[in-house]
C-alpha positions in Angstrom: 68.2 108.4 101.9 65.9 106.5 99.6 65.9 107.7 95.9 63.8 106.3 93.1 65.5 104.7 90.1 63.8 103.7 86.9 65.0 100.2 85.9 64.9 98.7 82.4 66.3 95.6 80.8 66.3 94.4 77.3 66.9 90.7 76.4 70.6 90.0 76.5 71.6 93.2 78.2 72.4 94.3 81.7 69.9 96.0 84.0 70.0 99.8 83.4 68.9 102.4 85.9 68.2 106.1 85.5 67.9 108.6 88.4 65.1 111.1 87.7 66.4 113.3 90.6 70.0 113.3 89.2 69.7 114.0 85.4 72.5 112.4 83.5 73.3 109.8 86.3 72.9 106.2 85.2 73.8 102.8 86.7 74.0 99.3 85.3 74.4 95.8 86.8 74.3 92.3 85.4 72.0 91.1 88.2 69.1 93.1 89.7 70.5 92.4 93.2 73.6 94.4 92.3 71.7 97.5 91.4 71.7 99.2 94.8 75.6 98.9 95.0 75.9 100.1 91.4 73.5 103.0 92.1 75.6 104.1 95.1 78.7 104.0 93.0 77.0 105.9 90.1 75.8 108.7 92.4 79.3 109.0 94.0 80.9 109.3 90.6 78.1 111.7 89.4 78.7 114.2 92.2 82.5 113.6 92.6 84.3 117.0 92.8 81.0 118.9 92.3 79.9 121.7 94.7 76.3 121.1 93.7 73.5 120.8 96.2 72.2 117.2 96.2 68.4 117.3 95.6 66.0 115.7 98.0 64.4 112.5 96.7 61.2 112.6 94.8 58.4 110.0 94.6 58.2 107.6 91.6 54.7 108.9 91.0 56.0 112.3 90.2 57.7 110.8 87.1 55.1 108.2 86.0 53.9 110.2 83.0 57.4 111.4 81.9 58.4 110.1 78.5 61.9 109.1 79.7 60.5 106.7 82.3 58.0 104.5 80.4 58.2 100.7 80.5 60.5 99.1 83.0 59.8 99.4 86.7 60.7 101.6 89.7 63.0 100.6 92.6 63.9 102.6 95.7 67.6 102.6 96.5 69.2 103.7 99.8 71.9 106.2 98.8 74.5 107.0 101.6 74.8 110.7 101.1 77.7 110.9 103.6 79.8 109.3 100.8 78.4 111.8 98.3 78.0 115.1 100.1 80.2 117.9 98.9 79.5 120.0 102.0 82.6 121.2 103.7 83.3 120.0 107.2 85.4 121.9 109.7 88.2 119.8 111.2 90.5 120.4 114.1 93.8 118.6 113.5 97.3 118.9 114.9 100.4 119.0 112.7 104.0 119.8 113.4 104.6 123.6 112.9 107.3 123.1 110.3 105.0 120.9 108.2 102.2 123.6 108.4 104.7 126.2 107.1 105.7 123.9 104.2 102.0 123.1 103.4 101.3 126.9 103.4 104.2 127.6 101.0 103.2 124.8 98.7 99.6 125.9 98.7 100.5 129.5 98.1 102.7 128.5 95.1 99.7 126.7 93.6 97.4 129.7 94.5 95.3 127.4 96.8 94.1 127.7 100.3 95.6 125.4 103.0 92.3 123.4 103.1 92.2 123.0 99.3 95.8 121.8 99.3 95.3 119.3 102.1 92.1 118.0 100.4 94.0 117.6 97.1 96.9 115.8 98.8 94.5 113.5 100.6 92.7 112.7 97.4 96.0 112.0 95.6 97.2 109.7 98.4 94.0 107.7 98.4 93.9 107.2 94.7 97.6 106.2 94.7 97.0 103.4 97.1 
């Protein structure tokens, strides 16, 4: 989905970008060609672990007179919301019965649901790699 970013650059600095649709979300890149990738990473980090609804994109014209977005220029970046979405997705998986029992015991000890425990374990495993 294409979102507007307001890009600014001062002499001797990197390109900076602000997302009017995501207050507090900023991206930076040394080269303007790298802004789309930096923007995707910034949005993923901004919404990581949040259960917020991701707003629909606005048009740059909606922000033209806003004091935070003067000077610089607008750029539209394609944000892959499938990498950002915090919406829960139902899965159907098969696991050995004894493993399910051990997962349930570990989840209960931590006062978590089975789903929350499996999500935590998956996140842990992916960051450990």
